[in-house]
C-alpha positions in Angstrom: 160.4 48.0 -154.4 162.3 49.5 -157.6 160.7 48.7 -160.7 163.2 48.2 -163.2 162.5 47.3 -166.7 165.3 45.3 -168.7 164.9 44.4 -173.0 168.4 42.9 -172.9 169.6 39.8 -171.8 173.1 40.4 -171.9 172.3 43.3 -168.9 175.0 43.0 -166.5 172.3 43.4 -164.1 170.4 40.5 -164.2 173.8 37.9 -163.6 172.6 36.4 -160.8 169.7 34.7 -162.9 172.0 33.6 -166.0 172.5 29.6 -167.1 170.4 28.4 -164.3 169.8 25.1 -166.1 174.1 24.7 -165.7 174.3 22.6 -162.3 177.5 22.8 -162.4 178.2 26.5 -162.9 175.2 27.2 -160.6 177.3 25.8 -158.0 179.7 27.9 -158.1 178.2 31.3 -158.9 175.3 30.8 -156.1 178.3 29.8 -153.2 181.1 32.1 -154.5 177.9 34.9 -154.2 176.3 34.3 -151.1 172.0 33.0 -152.8 169.9 30.8 -154.1 166.6 30.8 -155.7 163.1 30.8 -155.3 161.0 30.0 -158.0 156.9 31.2 -157.9 155.4 33.5 -155.3 154.7 30.4 -153.0 157.9 29.7 -153.6 158.9 33.1 -152.5 156.4 33.7 -149.8 157.5 30.5 -147.8 161.3 31.9 -148.1 160.1 35.4 -146.6 158.0 33.8 -144.4 160.7 32.6 -142.7 163.1 35.5 -142.9 165.3 35.6 -145.7 165.5 38.7 -147.7 165.5 38.8 -151.3 168.4 40.6 -153.5 166.4 41.5 -157.0 163.0 39.5 -158.5 163.1 39.0 -161.9 159.6 38.8 -163.5 157.4 39.7 -166.6 154.9 43.1 -166.6 151.4 40.1 -166.0 153.4 39.3 -163.1 154.2 42.6 -161.4 151.0 42.9 -159.2 151.6 39.4 -157.6 155.7 40.7 -157.0 154.1 44.1 -155.0 151.9 41.8 -153.1 154.8 40.5 -151.7 157.6 42.7 -152.1 156.3 45.3 -152.6 157.1 47.3 -149.4 161.1 45.9 -149.7 163.7 48.3 -150.6 164.4 45.7 -153.5 165.0 45.6 -157.2 162.4 43.9 -159.4 163.6 43.7 -162.9 160.5 43.4 -165.5 161.3 41.4 -168.6 159.7 40.1 -171.8 159.1 36.4 -171.8 162.1 35.5 -174.4 164.5 37.8 -172.8 163.1 35.7 -168.9 163.7 32.5 -171.2 167.2 33.5 -173.1 168.9 34.8 -169.5 167.6 31.6 -167.6 168.4 28.8 -170.1 164.3 28.3 -169.4 160.4 29.6 -170.2 160.5 31.5 -166.5 156.1 30.2 -166.3 155.7 30.0 -162.5 155.2 34.3 -162.3 158.2 35.3 -160.7 162.2 34.3 -159.7 164.0 35.7 -156.8 167.8 35.5 -156.3 167.8 35.2 -152.4 170.7 35.9 -149.4 171.7 32.7 -148.5 171.8 32.5 -144.7 174.4 31.1 -142.2 173.6 27.3 -141.4 172.7 27.1 -137.3 175.1 24.9 -135.4 174.3 21.4 -135.1 173.0 21.4 -131.6 170.8 24.3 -132.2 169.0 22.2 -135.4 168.3 19.1 -132.5 167.6 21.2 -129.7 163.8 20.3 -128.9 163.3 17.4 -132.0 161.9 14.1 -131.5 162.2 12.7 -135.0 164.4 13.8 -137.6 165.6 13.0 -140.9 169.3 12.4 -142.0 170.2 13.1 -145.8 173.9 10.7 -146.6 175.0 11.5 -150.1 171.9 11.7 -152.0 172.8 14.0 -154.7 169.4 14.4 -157.2 167.8 17.5 -156.2 164.6 16.1 -156.9 165.1 13.7 -154.1 166.0 16.2 -151.9 163.1 18.6 -152.2 160.4 15.5 -151.9 162.6 14.4 -148.9 161.8 17.9 -147.0 158.5 18.1 -148.5 157.5 14.7 -146.6 159.7 15.3 -143.6 157.6 19.0 -143.4 154.1 16.3 -144.0 154.8 13.5 -141.9 156.3 14.6 -138.5 159.6 15.4 -138.9 161.2 18.5 -136.9 164.8 18.7 -138.6 167.0 17.6 -141.3 170.5 16.9 -141.1 172.3 16.6 -144.7 175.9 15.0 -145.0 179.1 16.9 -146.3 178.4 15.8 -149.8 174.1 15.7 -149.6 172.6 18.0 -153.5 172.6 21.5 -151.4 168.5 21.6 -150.3 168.7 25.3 -151.9 169.4 25.2 -155.2 166.5 26.1 -157.6 165.2 22.1 -157.8 165.2 20.9 -154.5 163.4 24.2 -153.6 160.5 24.0 -155.8 160.3 20.4 -155.5 160.0 20.8 -151.7 157.1 23.4 -152.4 159.2 25.9 -150.5 159.5 23.3 -146.9 163.1 23.6 -146.4 162.4 26.9 -145.4 160.0 25.3 -143.4 161.6 22.9 -141.5 165.3 23.6 -139.5 167.8 22.5 -141.3 172.1 22.2 -141.4 174.7 19.9 -142.7 176.5 17.2 -140.6 180.2 16.6 -140.0 181.3 12.9 -141.4 180.2 10.3 -139.1 183.5 9.5 -137.6 185.9 11.7 -136.2 189.1 12.1 -134.0 188.0 14.9 -132.0 185.0 13.0 -131.1 183.0 15.8 -133.1 181.6 13.3 -135.9 177.7 12.8 -136.7 177.5 10.0 -134.9 178.6 11.8 -131.3 176.3 14.8 -132.2 173.8 12.9 -132.4 174.5 10.6 -129.3 175.5 13.5 -127.5 172.0 14.5 -128.1 170.3 11.3 -127.3 169.5 10.2 -130.1 169.3 6.9 -131.3 170.5 6.0 -134.9 168.4 4.3 -137.5 169.7 3.7 -140.5 166.9 2.2 -143.5 168.6 -0.5 -145.2 168.6 -4.0 -146.3 170.5 -5.7 -144.2 170.5 -9.4 -142.9 170.1 -8.0 -138.6 167.5 -5.6 -140.1 163.9 -5.1 -137.9 160.6 -4.2 -140.5 159.9 -1.2 -139.7 156.2 -1.9 -138.6 157.7 -3.0 -135.1 160.7 -0.5 -135.0 158.0 1.8 -134.9 155.5 0.4 -132.6 158.9 0.7 -130.1 160.7 3.7 -130.9 163.1 5.1 -128.7 162.4 9.0 -127.4 164.2 11.0 -129.9 165.2 9.0 -133.4 167.5 10.0 -136.4 166.5 7.7 -139.3 169.1 8.1 -141.8 168.4 7.7 -145.6 171.2 6.5 -147.9 172.1 7.4 -151.2 170.4 6.7 -154.7 171.8 2.9 -155.2 173.9 2.4 -153.1 172.3 3.5 -150.3 173.8 4.4 -147.3 177.8 4.1 -147.0 178.9 1.7 -144.6 180.2 4.7 -142.3 176.6 5.4 -141.5 176.2 1.7 -140.6 178.8 1.4 -138.5 177.5 4.4 -136.6 173.3 2.8 -136.6 172.0 1.9 -133.1 169.1 -0.4 -134.9 169.4 -1.1 -139.1 165.6 -0.5 -140.2 163.3 -2.0 -143.3 160.2 -1.6 -145.1 158.8 -5.5 -145.5 158.6 -5.0 -149.6 156.2 -7.1 -151.7 155.7 -8.2 -155.4 159.7 -8.8 -155.5 160.9 -5.2 -155.3 163.8 -4.8 -152.7 163.7 -0.8 -151.7 161.6 2.3 -152.7 163.0 5.5 -154.0 164.7 7.6 -150.9 162.3 10.8 -150.9 159.7 7.9 -150.7 161.3 5.4 -148.3 162.0 8.5 -146.2 157.7 9.8 -146.9 156.8 6.1 -145.1 159.2 6.0 -142.7 158.3 9.2 -141.0 154.4 8.2 -141.5 155.4 4.6 -139.4 156.8 7.0 -137.1 154.1 9.4 -136.5 151.3 6.3 -136.7 152.8 3.2 -134.8 151.3 -0.5 -134.7 150.0 -1.8 -131.6 152.3 -5.3 -131.6 
């Protein structure tokens, strides 16, 4: 690694780290520059273990030893800055030891992600990065072999998603789906059915099956679709579904947060009741 000490927040070498709290700006910059942010030693370690390559690392003097343990053998610049400079550049207090600007890998084809998977989580239009990250963490811990996200779903590699996921976005294979329906037969529904998946949609519908009953009779391969915060799944997703599923609730509560609902559904599929 190459240690570079910088004392000026306006230094152009720090441009990858500028304005990290501005979601719209970061979406533009990270897409155009082909990068994403890994925050903390744990997240950077998981990204490196997944084969991702850092473009640079930003840290403070006191964390330099931890950075060296991770990237010391790599030909990568490590920018060492005072705390005030880091905050001035990023827009927040950097207290997790390090930030790394990572080269964004190309997304794999849907068929490659589905190959060998038995349980898949589908996130449709979930726009909150915290929910996306939490859903990935649940997927990693509760037995989903893959996650698929729709075209309008928030970026799983956005800094907040990665941080909330504790780096499990690098652990669980994922990619983006096309729209549910298409004229050429290459829509999400067609792809999932062609791969042998039964599409289950989490929905508050009159014809929805209770989760425990569905889990007890689960098909061999299941793609469990979860909808966006508030409106839930779209009409297209519900039309594509082979079964609608509901989590029985108590206390006058009609639904759970999307990441919580995903975790409950995945746990049920791994621990089916005997009915």
